[in-house]
Every structure is written in structure tokens, then in C-alpha cells.
N, C-alpha and C positions, 0 to 999 in steps of 0.2 A: 503493500498499500504505499501510498504518497505520503512524506514525512510531515505536510500541511493536514494531513486526515488524523495522523497519529496524534500532532501537537493540539488539534481540535478538541480531541478526544479526551485529552489531559487539561483542558481550559487553558493553554498556554499559547494558542495562537492569538496575536497582537492584534489590537483593536485599530482599524485605520479611521473612523469615525464615530463619534458617539453625538446623537443630539434627539432633540423633541420634534415629533411630527405627531400630527393626527390621523389615525387610523380608524375610518368611520367616523365618529362622533366623539371619541374618546384620544386624550394625550396618552402617548405611548413613548417610551423610553427606547431610541432605536440602536443598534449596533450593526457597523459594518467591517466586517471582518475581510481574508482575502479569498473565503470561499462561502460565505454566507452573510446573510443580512438576518436580524433577528430583532422581533420589538416586545415589547411587555408592558401592559397597562400601567399607567401610575393611578395608584388607587391611594386616597388622601386617608389618614389613618382616622379611627372612630373615636368619640368620646371618651371610649375607655382604652383609647391606646391601641387596641389591635389592628394589626394590619394583615388583609387579605393577601394572599401569595398566589398569583394567577401564573398558570403556565404560558412562556412567550410565544408567540408564533414565529416562524423561522421558512426561510427561502433559499434554497441553493441557488449561489449565483449561475453555477453550470447549466440551470434550467432558464436564465435570465437570456433572452436574445436582442432585447433593445430597452432603452429608456429616454423619457422624454422629459421636457419640462412643461407643466401645466399652467396656462394664463386664462382668465376669464376676457373675452372679448365678444363685443356687439356682432350682431350679423354684418359681413361683409368686412371686419376689420382683418387686415392681415398681419398685422405686427403689433407691440406694444400689450396692453392690458393689464390688469392688477394679477399679481402673482398668488398661485394656488398651491404650489409643490411640484412634486415628482412623480410619476407614473412608470410603473416597471411593469413590461410585459415579458410574460414567462410560460413555459410549457407546463401544465400537470398531466398525470396520469389516471385514465379514467377507463377500467378495466384493461384491454387490450389496445387503446386507443390514446393518443395526446391529443389535448385541448389546449387552444389559448387562453390566457386570463390575464388580469391585470391588478395589479398593487397600487393602492394610489396613498401616497404620504402628502399630508396636507402640511403645507407653514405658509404664510404670507411674507417672509423675509428673502427678498430677494438674494442678498449675501450669501445667506444660509443654504437655500435652495440652489443655488450655483455651485456652491462648494460641494455638496453631495452629488449633485449631477456629474461634475467632473470625476469625482472619483470613481462614483460606480460605472461611469463609461471607461474608464481605466482597467476597473477591475474585471468588466466582462468582455472585455476585447480580446478576440481568438489569438491573434499575438501578443506578447508579451512586453515587448519593446521594437525600438526601430532597431531593422536590421534581423530581426528574428525570422520573418519570412524566408530571407537568403539561406540562414544557416539551416534551415528545416527543409529548402528544397536542395542546398547541396548534399543531405545527408540522406534523401530518399532514395528509393530504387526505384526509378521512374518507370520502368520496361515493366512494373507491375500494376500501372495505371492505364487509364485510356483518355486523362484529360484531367483538368483541374477547374474547381468552380470556386470563384471569389464571391463572398457575400461580403460587401464594405462599400466604402466609396472612392474617391479618387485616390488618396494616398494608398490604399490598399491595392488595388490595380496595379498602379503605376509601381509599387516595391515587386508586386508578384510578377509582372513583366520583365522587370528588372533580373529578377532570381532565375527566371525560365530560361532568357537568353544566355545570363552569366555561365549557369549550368551547362547550355550546351557548348559554350567554349571549351569548360574546362573539360567534357567527355570527349570534343574532337581535337583536344590539346591545339588549339589554335587562341591563346591569349590575346592577340593582337588585330585578329579580324572577326567581326560579329558572324554570329552561326543562329540559322533558323531554329527556334525553338522547338522543341521534340514533341511536346505535348499541348494540344489545342486549350485555351481558356474560355471557360462560361462565366459571365458576370451579373450576379443580382444585386441590384442597387440596393445598398443599407446604409450610405453614409450622408453626410450632412448637405453635401455639395452634387456630386454625381454629374461632373461637368462631361466628363469624358463619356459617361453613358448617354448623356442627352444629345453628345453629337453622332451618335451609333441607335437611334430611334428605333430602327428596326428591330434591333436586338429586344426592345425593352416588350411588344408583342407576344415573342416568343416567351418571355422570361414570365409572364403574366399567365398565358395558357400552363404552361408545364414545363418543366426543366427537360422533361424526356423529348420535347421536339427539337430539341437543340442536336440531337444524334441526326448525323449524315451531314449536317448542314453547317459548312465552314465559310469563312471569309478570311481573306489575307488582310493586314492591316501594317502598316509602316512604321517606322520606330526611330527614333534619333539617337546617336550617342554624342554624349558631353564628355570632351577629351580637355579637362584642364591641364595644363604643364606641369609636371611634377607629381599630378594627385590621378587617382585610379578613373578607370572610365566607367562611366554612367550611363544606364540606357532608359530611356523615358519618352514622352510623347509632346512635351512642351516646356519652353523656356522662359522667363522673363525677365530682362535687365535693366536697372532705371528705376521707375516708376513702380514696377511690378515687385522688383526685389525690395526698393526700400520701404514701401507699406506693408509688405511680409515681415519684414524685420521689426517694424515696430510693432506690429499683431504679437509676435512672439515675447515680447516683452511685456505684453499683458495678459499671461498663460492663465491667469487667476479670473479672468472673464470669461462668460460664457462664450461659446465659439462665432455665433451670430455678430455678437456685441463688439466683440473683439475686432473682427474684420470691418465692421462700420466705425469703429474707434479708428482705426488706423487708416481706413481710407480718407475718413474726414480730416485727421489731423496731418495725415501727408499733403493734401492738396491745401490745406491751411498754411503751413509750415515752410514749403516747399517756394523757395526763390522763384516763381515760373517766368519770371521774365529774365531769367539767367540759366544757362544750361546746366543740367542734370549730370551728364557726363559728356568727356570730351573723347572720341574713339576713332580708331583705325576700324574699318569694315572689309572685308575681303567676301567676296561671292564666288561661287563657283557654280556652272549649270552643267559640268561633266566634270569627269576624274583628272587630277593632275594639276599642278600649279598654273599650266600653260593657259588654264582657263579662268584665271582666279581675274575677278575685277575687282578694282581698289577703292575705296572710298572714304574721307576722312571728314567728321564733321564733329557738329554737338548735336546729340539728342536727348529727348524726355524719356523716352521708354523704348523699347524694343522688345516686342514679340513677333509682329511685325515689325517692320524698320521705321520708328516715329519720329519724327524731327522735333526741334523744339517750337513751343507755340504757348500761346497766353491759357490763363486758368481757365477762362469761360468756355473757350473752343476745345480744350483738353476734356472738360468735364460732358460737354455735348457728346465728344468719340465716346467717353467711357459707358455712356447713358445706353448709346447705339451697341456697344460691343458686345459680342456673343449672338447678337440679333441678326439677322437679314436686311434689316432696313438701311444698309448704306453706313455701316460704321468705318468704311475704307474711303468715304467719298468728303473726305476735307483734303486742304491743299497742303496740309505739314504733315501727311500720314502717307508712305511710300511704300510700297508692294514688291517683292521680287520673288519670283519663283526660282528656287534654289536647290541644287543637290547638296550643297555644304555651303558654312558661312565662319568666318573667322570674326571673334569680337575681341581687338585689343583694347582695353584702357587707356587712356594716357593721364586723365585726373578727371575727380569727380567731387563735386561740392558734398561737403559733411553736412553733419546734422546742423541746423542754424543754433544760433545764440537761445532763442525762447525754448526750441524744443529740448536742448542739451542741459538747462535749467529745470525743464519739468521731468527732465528723467534722471535728474539728480547727478548729473556727471558733466557739468559746465566747465571744470578747470581741465579734463583730460580728453573733450572731443575737439578735435580741430575743424576749421571752418575748411580747409583744403585736405583732401584725405592725402597722407605721407606716402612718399614711395615707397611701393614692397607691403602695403596693407591689404586686408580681405574686403571684397567688395561683395554686397549681397545679392545672391540671386535666386528665383523662385522656381524652381526646377520642379514640376508636377506637384505645385503647392508646398513643398517643403523649401526650407531656406536652405541653404549652401551659400559658404563663405567662400570665394576664389579669389587670388591674388593679382594672378596672372591672364594671358590671353586665352580663350577657348575655343576650340573648334569643335561644332557641332556638324554632324553629319545625317544625312536623311537614308535608311537602309528600307527599301521595300520590300514589302513580304515578309517581314522579318518574325512575325507572331501571328498564328491562327486563333480566330476568336469565333466560338460557337454562335450560329448566325447566318443569314440568309445575304447573299450579295444583293447591293440594292446600286442604282446608277446614283451618280454624285447628282445633287442639284445643281442646275445650271446658275452660272453665276458671271459676270462681268470680270472678275477679279480673279486670277490664278495665284494661288498662294499656297505654300507648304505650310507643313504643320509649326514651322519656325516662326 
């Protein structure tokens, strides 16, 4: 048996959180450990001093498949609302069947609720830490499986795809060359954003019907390799430098906030504090339509953000672009937005403005944060929603059909702009 189970039996398992919630209409003392959640009714003493002892309720975390924050909202209200608490969704056995059920923990404190929400999300995660997926895939006997299914959001999908391609490289003994993943991947969206999933909406139809419909239907998907100088290669789907990296770096400093609030905070702060009339980054850009350095096209300039290549512009125009971003309503139709269909791109930062004085003081580091990034300092990148700090040039290459997804091939939507995932 696992060590944590033996420690629990002896009453030695450490308590992660303890707090007061209402379960039903009664207040309960709630305990969270690594393996379970328990709640005991709080019974006031009687006039004679007698205390009624009741057995606590208990829920194993291995049975919990989702957790969410509850708010009271009016009809049509999509955000905000009075805090109600946390809801845990779990499976329970009824005879030979499993049924879904929900445990409602009521508390009106936003700080208290979000602390519990974040702790619960961390404990019910399938993977235990960043990089755990890679270690699991490296040790698995892949020839015993027909495919892999990922239940999660963008981060889980990206980490698993990287792991599958990296494992293929190891098995082929080709550490310098991308190798097509051996096992196909199925995706069931269960994260907070699922942006990758939304871009492949044809898969959603199959997911909603039944996972069995995946069998026999595969679509080939391109991936990118990200190769920083002096660092290991990473495989993924998207990268953002400049605004996208800076806003994510700011969000990571507020991990105690709820994820949606943290993203909103970082977006507003980055738009408010950045010197939008000044360049965020001064870059050399190298574009390649084919293989080999003979095909490189070089461009040097000042850029506000790079996901597609985006030049510096005013705050108001940039906000208009952000509002359209991710839709098909002309997010590229701005004079300051430039697109290139490329097979590779090299990004070489020359200089990048640091945090403003106002932001530095707000973060409590006004003395140590320079206005201009010093030579050799790391720049924040947003790679598939993960913060990666890179000090030097980055080479990004597009590798066609590197991984297979369960789903039907569909024709790409018509567009006047041809652009790779970079």
C-alpha cells in the first residue's frame, strides 16, 4: 500500500488546509489532506456542558474529478456576483454503477474560498508537478498502448504532446531531429481555457458523443520546436514574446489569486503600466520559408508583441486588436500588425524595456529592477501558456504532421491571411 495511506490510518497525514464551511445549513469544521476531505458538524455546548460527538463526513480526493467556485449571478450575468463557496464534483458507487454527485461548501469570503479552490485544484491534478507527464511517458512501455487520452486544459495538452515527441526522439536515438510521435492523442477538455481545443472544434463533436468514436479517425497536426541558445529544445504549439510574455510574468507573481482574476489583473496592469509610446522590445527577426540559411529574410525593428509579428502601436489601437484576437473578425486588419507564412523564425532580442517605476514599487522591488534590461538577463516568454525565461536568441521551427490527434480531418476555414501558428 502507498505510504500516504498508511500515514492516514495512523492519523499522521499532514493537514493542508482547515477552515469553516456550511454543508447544508450547518457549519462544519473542514479538513483537507493529501488524500481526503473531511467535514465535522460544529455543535455548540449545551447548558450542562455536554458536547455531542458526531461522525465526520469524508470524501476521497481520488473520486473528485472537478472543482469550481460558486457565485450568485443574475440572469444573463457572465462574471462577478456574490461569493457562495466551492463545489466539488465526484463519483460515487451505486451498486455496480458510478454516479456523479456534488458536495457544496458554502462560505461568503472570497479570499477563503479561492485559497481552498486553489489547494483543491492542486490536490486533484492527475499529474503531481510540472514535468511529471514527461517522466511518466519516458518510463511507460508505449507498445502496450494504442493511444493516449488527455483530460485537461491547454497546459496538460501541450505538456503531453511535448512528452510524446521527446519520447519518440529517445526511442529513435535522434536527439537533434524531431520525430513523429508513435501514439495518437485524444483530448477531452477539462481546463480553464482550452484554447487549443477551441481551435480544433471538430474534435468537440466526437468528444461529446463518445470517446469510442475516436477509433480509426486521425488528423495530423503541426508542432513547433523552440530552441533557445544553450537550453534544451521544447516542442509546443504557440509562443508569445513581448506583451504576451510580460503579462504572463506579471500574472505568475499573483498565484494566490483565482486564475481568471489573475489573468484579468495581469492584462490590465500590463496595458496600464507599459510605456505604450515606447518600444517594448528591440529585435532582429529572421524569417525562413524553406530550409537552410540561404532562405532567411532579416528584419530589425521595435515591436510591442510577437505571436504573429506585431509592430509597436498606440495603447488604444492595441486594445482594439486584443478584443478581436482569437476571433475571425479581422484581428490582423490593423496597419501595425504584420503577418508572415514561415517555416522558421529566429528572434534575437537586442534590448527590452524593464518594469516601469510604478510597477516596480507595486511589486516591492523598485531598487533592484532596472528600466533597461541588462545584457544577459532573461526575457519572459509565454510558451503554450507557461512562463519560460530565455536570455538569448530563440529558433522556432514548424514541423508538419508531427503528432496525430483522434478526430476527423476537416478543411481549413477560408481566410485572406495565411499565417503559421507562430
